[in-house]
C-alpha positions as CSV (number, residue, x, y, z in Angstrom):
1,X,21.1,46.8,17.1
2,X,18.9,43.8,17.0
3,X,20.2,40.3,16.2
4,X,18.2,38.8,13.4
5,X,17.5,35.1,13.3
6,X,19.1,33.5,10.2
7,X,16.5,32.7,7.6
8,X,15.5,29.1,7.7
9,X,15.9,27.5,4.3
10,X,13.1,25.2,3.2
11,X,14.0,21.9,1.9
12,X,10.9,21.1,-0.1
13,X,12.2,17.7,-1.3
14,X,13.0,16.6,2.2
15,X,9.6,17.9,3.5
16,X,7.8,16.0,0.8
17,X,9.7,12.9,1.6
18,X,8.8,13.2,5.3
19,X,5.2,13.9,4.6
20,X,4.9,10.9,2.2
21,X,6.7,8.6,4.8
22,X,4.4,9.8,7.6
23,X,1.3,9.5,5.5
24,X,2.3,6.0,4.4
25,X,2.8,4.9,8.0
26,X,-0.5,6.4,9.2
27,X,-2.5,5.1,6.2
28,X,-1.2,1.6,6.9
29,X,-2.1,1.9,10.5
30,X,-5.5,3.6,10.3
31,X,-6.6,3.7,6.7
32,X,-7.5,6.8,4.6
33,X,-10.7,7.9,6.5
34,X,-9.2,7.8,10.0
35,X,-6.0,9.6,9.0
36,X,-6.0,13.4,9.3
37,X,-3.7,15.9,7.8
38,X,-3.0,17.1,11.3
39,X,-1.8,13.6,12.3
40,X,0.3,13.4,9.1
41,X,1.9,16.8,9.8
42,X,2.6,15.9,13.5
43,X,4.1,12.5,12.5
44,X,6.3,14.3,9.9
45,X,7.3,17.1,12.3
46,X,6.0,19.6,9.8
47,X,3.2,22.1,9.4
48,X,0.1,20.4,8.1
49,X,-0.4,23.3,5.6
50,X,2.6,21.9,3.6
51,X,0.3,19.0,2.5
52,X,-1.9,21.5,0.6
53,X,1.2,23.4,-0.7
54,X,3.1,20.4,-2.0
55,X,0.4,17.9,-2.8
56,X,-2.9,19.8,-3.1
57,X,-4.6,17.9,-0.3
58,X,-4.9,14.6,1.5
59,X,-6.2,12.6,-1.5
60,X,-3.3,13.7,-3.6
61,X,-0.8,12.9,-0.9
62,X,-2.4,9.5,-0.7
63,X,-1.8,9.0,-4.4
64,X,1.8,10.1,-3.9
65,X,2.1,7.4,-1.2
66,X,0.9,4.8,-3.7
67,X,3.4,5.9,-6.2
68,X,6.2,6.0,-3.7
69,X,5.4,2.5,-2.5
70,X,5.6,1.3,-6.1
71,X,9.1,2.5,-6.5
72,X,11.0,1.1,-9.4
73,X,9.4,-2.3,-9.2
74,X,5.8,-1.5,-10.2
75,X,4.5,-5.1,-10.6
76,X,4.3,-7.4,-7.7
77,X,4.6,-10.9,-9.1
78,X,2.5,-13.0,-6.8
79,X,3.8,-16.2,-8.6
80,X,7.3,-15.4,-7.4
81,X,7.8,-17.0,-4.0
82,X,10.5,-14.5,-3.0
83,X,8.2,-11.5,-3.7
84,X,5.3,-13.1,-1.8
85,X,7.5,-13.8,1.2
86,X,8.8,-10.2,1.0
87,X,5.2,-8.9,1.0
88,X,4.3,-11.0,4.0
89,X,7.3,-9.7,5.9
90,X,6.8,-6.1,5.0
91,X,3.1,-6.1,5.7
92,X,3.7,-8.0,9.0
93,X,6.0,-5.1,10.0
94,X,4.1,-2.1,8.7
95,X,0.6,-3.3,8.2
96,X,-1.3,-3.5,5.0
97,X,-0.7,-0.5,2.7
98,X,-3.4,1.6,1.0
99,X,-3.7,-0.7,-2.0
100,X,-4.5,-3.7,0.1
101,X,-6.9,-1.7,2.3
102,X,-8.7,-0.4,-0.8
103,X,-9.1,-4.0,-2.0
104,X,-11.4,-4.7,1.0
105,X,-12.9,-1.3,1.8
106,X,-14.0,1.3,-0.8
107,X,-12.5,4.7,-0.2
108,X,-15.0,7.5,0.0
109,X,-12.9,9.9,-2.1
110,X,-13.4,9.2,-5.8
111,X,-9.8,10.3,-6.7
112,X,-8.4,7.9,-4.0
113,X,-10.7,5.1,-5.2
114,X,-9.6,5.5,-8.8
115,X,-5.9,5.7,-7.9
116,X,-5.9,2.7,-5.6
117,X,-8.0,0.5,-7.9
118,X,-5.7,1.4,-10.8
119,X,-2.6,0.6,-8.7
120,X,-4.1,-2.7,-7.6
121,X,-4.9,-3.6,-11.3
122,X,-1.4,-2.6,-12.5
123,X,0.6,-4.0,-9.7
124,X,-1.2,-7.2,-8.8
125,X,-4.0,-8.2,-11.1
126,X,-2.5,-7.5,-14.6
127,X,0.7,-9.6,-14.0
128,X,-1.3,-12.6,-12.8
129,X,-3.8,-12.2,-15.7
130,X,-0.8,-12.2,-18.1
131,X,0.7,-15.3,-16.5
132,X,-2.7,-17.1,-16.6
133,X,-3.1,-16.2,-20.3
134,X,0.4,-17.6,-21.0
135,X,-0.7,-20.8,-19.3
136,X,-3.8,-20.9,-21.6
137,X,-6.2,-20.9,-18.6
138,X,-9.8,-19.8,-19.2
139,X,-11.1,-16.5,-17.8
140,X,-7.7,-15.2,-16.9
141,X,-9.0,-11.8,-15.7
142,X,-11.5,-13.5,-13.3
143,X,-8.9,-16.0,-12.1
144,X,-6.5,-13.1,-11.4
145,X,-9.0,-11.1,-9.5
146,X,-10.1,-14.1,-7.4
147,X,-6.4,-15.0,-6.7
148,X,-5.6,-11.4,-5.6
149,X,-8.7,-11.2,-3.5
150,X,-7.7,-14.5,-1.8
151,X,-4.2,-13.2,-1.2
152,X,-5.4,-9.9,0.2
153,X,-7.8,-11.8,2.4
154,X,-4.9,-13.9,3.8
155,X,-2.9,-10.7,4.4
156,X,-5.7,-8.9,6.1
157,X,-6.9,-11.9,8.0
158,X,-3.5,-12.3,9.6
159,X,-3.9,-9.0,11.4
160,X,-7.6,-9.3,12.3
161,X,-7.3,-11.6,15.2
162,X,-10.0,-13.9,13.9
163,X,-7.7,-16.6,12.6
164,X,-5.3,-17.7,15.4
165,X,-3.2,-20.1,13.4
166,X,-3.0,-17.9,10.4
167,X,-1.8,-15.0,12.6
168,X,0.8,-17.2,14.3
169,X,2.2,-18.7,11.1
170,X,5.3,-17.2,9.7
171,X,5.8,-16.3,6.1
172,X,7.7,-19.5,5.3
173,X,4.8,-21.6,6.7
174,X,2.3,-19.6,4.6
175,X,4.3,-19.4,1.4
176,X,3.7,-23.0,0.1
177,X,-0.1,-22.7,0.8
178,X,-0.4,-19.3,-0.8
179,X,1.7,-20.3,-3.8
180,X,-0.5,-23.4,-4.3
181,X,-3.6,-21.2,-4.2
182,X,-2.2,-18.7,-6.7
183,X,-0.7,-21.1,-9.1
184,X,-3.8,-23.2,-9.7
């Protein structure tokens, strides 16, 4: 008589959540190109084959990370000081997410490029453009893109090591300067 191991039940929802979380962390640390499915599986404590099963591949998992980061609050109002401070703190703790990385470095995968650029447009550029239109400013789309590029540059520059005072400044120090830049 042999003792059989009890069958292990799969919890696909939990596995997906772990993969998305692990992918989000690694993508923020390393970017899309330097993150492997093996690394994601290891970080999640799961078989990397589950990425293909649940998402179809690394690019589709990346898109799932973007959607998970959006949560219920899709738009990031850069004219709201509380939201900007929240972004500084979150990015200071976790690093710049995939959307911010895609704003400064073009992804090689066309599906990832399309998804990140669309998320950037929806979440950051469109709300600013609409605010600038309400203010009656000329060329609101261009203004919004320049403002978002400047904001992303500040975020990325803080972690680059090239700007000592910028890196040392806290969110409350940066907030008035960034708000002044964005609201003009």
